[in-house]
C-alpha positions in Angstrom: 0.0 0.0 0.0 2.8 2.4 0.8 4.3 1.7 -2.7 1.0 2.7 -4.3 0.7 5.8 -2.2 4.3 6.5 -2.7 3.9 6.4 -6.4 1.1 9.0 -6.2 3.2 11.2 -3.9 6.1 10.8 -6.4 4.0 12.5 -9.0 2.7 15.2 -6.6 5.9 15.6 -4.5 7.9 13.9 -1.8 6.5 11.0 0.2 8.8 11.7 3.0 7.3 13.8 5.8 8.8 17.2 6.3 10.6 17.3 2.9 9.5 19.2 -0.1 10.7 18.2 -3.5 9.1 19.2 -6.7 9.0 16.6 -9.4 9.4 17.8 -13.0 5.9 16.5 -13.6 4.5 19.0 -11.2 5.7 22.2 -12.9 3.3 25.1 -12.9 2.5 24.6 -16.6 1.8 20.9 -16.1 -0.3 21.5 -13.0 -2.4 24.1 -14.9 -2.8 21.6 -17.8 -3.9 19.0 -15.3 -6.5 21.3 -13.8 -7.8 22.3 -17.3 -8.2 18.7 -18.3 -9.9 17.9 -15.0 -12.3 20.8 -15.4 -13.0 19.7 -19.0 -13.7 16.2 -17.9 -16.1 17.4 -15.2 -17.9 19.7 -17.7 -18.0 17.2 -20.4 -21.3 15.8 -19.2 -23.9 15.8 -21.9 -25.9 19.0 -21.8 -29.6 18.7 -20.9 -31.9 18.7 -23.9 -33.6 22.0 -24.6 -36.7 22.5 -22.5 -39.7 21.0 -24.1 -43.3 22.2 -23.9 -44.9 21.6 -20.6 -46.9 18.4 -20.6 -49.5 20.1 -18.5 -51.6 22.4 -20.7 -54.5 24.4 -19.4 -57.7 23.3 -21.0 -60.1 26.0 -22.3 -63.7 25.8 -23.4 -65.1 28.3 -25.9 -68.0 30.4 -24.6 -68.6 32.3 -27.8 -67.0 33.6 -31.0 -67.9 37.0 -32.5 -66.9 39.1 -35.5 -68.0 42.2 -37.2 -67.4 45.8 -38.0 -68.2 48.9 -35.9 -69.9 48.9 -32.5 -71.8 45.8 -31.2 -73.0 44.1 -28.1 -72.6 40.3 -27.9 -75.3 37.9 -26.5 -74.7 37.0 -22.9 -72.4 34.1 -22.0 -71.9 32.3 -18.6 -68.6 31.7 -17.0 -68.7 29.2 -14.1 -65.1 30.0 -13.1 -64.7 33.6 -14.0 -61.3 32.9 -15.5 -61.5 33.7 -19.2 -59.3 34.7 -22.0 -60.1 36.6 -25.1 -58.3 35.8 -28.4 -58.8 38.8 -30.6 -57.8 40.3 -33.9 -58.5 43.6 -35.6 -57.8 44.2 -39.3 -58.0 47.3 -41.5 -61.4 47.6 -43.1 -61.6 49.3 -46.5 -60.1 52.8 -46.8 -57.8 53.9 -44.0 -59.6 55.4 -41.0 -58.0 58.5 -39.4 -58.2 56.9 -35.9 -58.8 53.1 -36.1 -59.5 51.6 -32.7 -60.9 48.4 -31.2 -62.1 48.1 -27.6 -63.8 45.2 -25.9 -65.4 45.9 -22.5 -66.8 43.1 -20.3 -70.0 43.8 -18.5 -72.2 42.0 -16.0 -75.3 40.7 -17.8 -77.3 41.0 -14.6 -76.7 44.6 -13.7 -75.3 45.8 -17.0 -72.4 47.5 -15.2 -69.0 47.7 -16.9 -66.5 45.3 -15.2 -63.3 45.8 -17.2 -61.8 46.9 -20.5 -60.3 43.7 -21.7 -58.9 45.0 -25.1 -58.0 48.6 -26.0 -56.2 48.6 -29.3 -55.3 51.6 -31.4 -55.0 50.4 -35.0 -54.8 46.8 -36.4 -53.4 44.1 -34.2 -54.0 40.8 -32.5 -53.5 39.3 -29.1 -54.8 37.6 -26.0 -56.4 39.3 -23.0 -57.1 37.6 -19.7 -60.2 38.3 -17.5 -60.5 37.3 -13.9 -63.9 37.9 -12.3 -66.3 36.2 -10.1 -68.4 33.5 -11.8 -71.5 35.1 -13.4 -73.3 35.8 -16.7 -71.4 38.3 -18.9 -71.7 40.1 -22.2 -69.1 42.0 -24.2 -69.5 45.5 -25.7 -67.4 46.2 -28.8 -66.4 49.8 -29.8 -64.6 49.8 -33.1 -63.8 52.4 -35.7 -62.3 51.5 -39.1 -61.5 47.9 -38.3 -62.9 44.5 -39.0 -62.7 42.5 -35.8 -63.1 39.1 -34.4 -62.7 37.5 -31.0 -63.3 34.3 -29.1 -64.1 34.1 -25.4 -62.8 31.0 -23.7 -63.2 29.8 -20.1 -60.6 27.9 -18.2 -61.7 24.4 -17.3 -60.7 23.3 -13.8 
């Protein structure tokens, strides 16, 4: 056993206690090279694959799909959870309008009061708006100028 340990100490230095000898194999350059190789070996593990889409996707149920031009009020729709998203798009309609706009306001269908402006877009565009309210019956009011619009209201399924 001492021979095996002695051979390791021979590479790293003296096996004799209290003595310091430097072997040519332990020069600063060789030590640095040894450390670089060790670090490369430690870091040579295979990289993790790029993150994949989550296997857990939130399910959504469509409550209504609406499209038109100009101002409109949708029929009422019921959300049992109050967690909804609005997938919307507004495109130019005919000749350019001086101030094209698209706004979707969510109202309580019971009282008629305005609950929130879900979409407020100046000019053409598309996107997703999220609505968080208490469960109830809703309707949407659309105010639009110079744009053809469409949107879908979806509710999160628990």
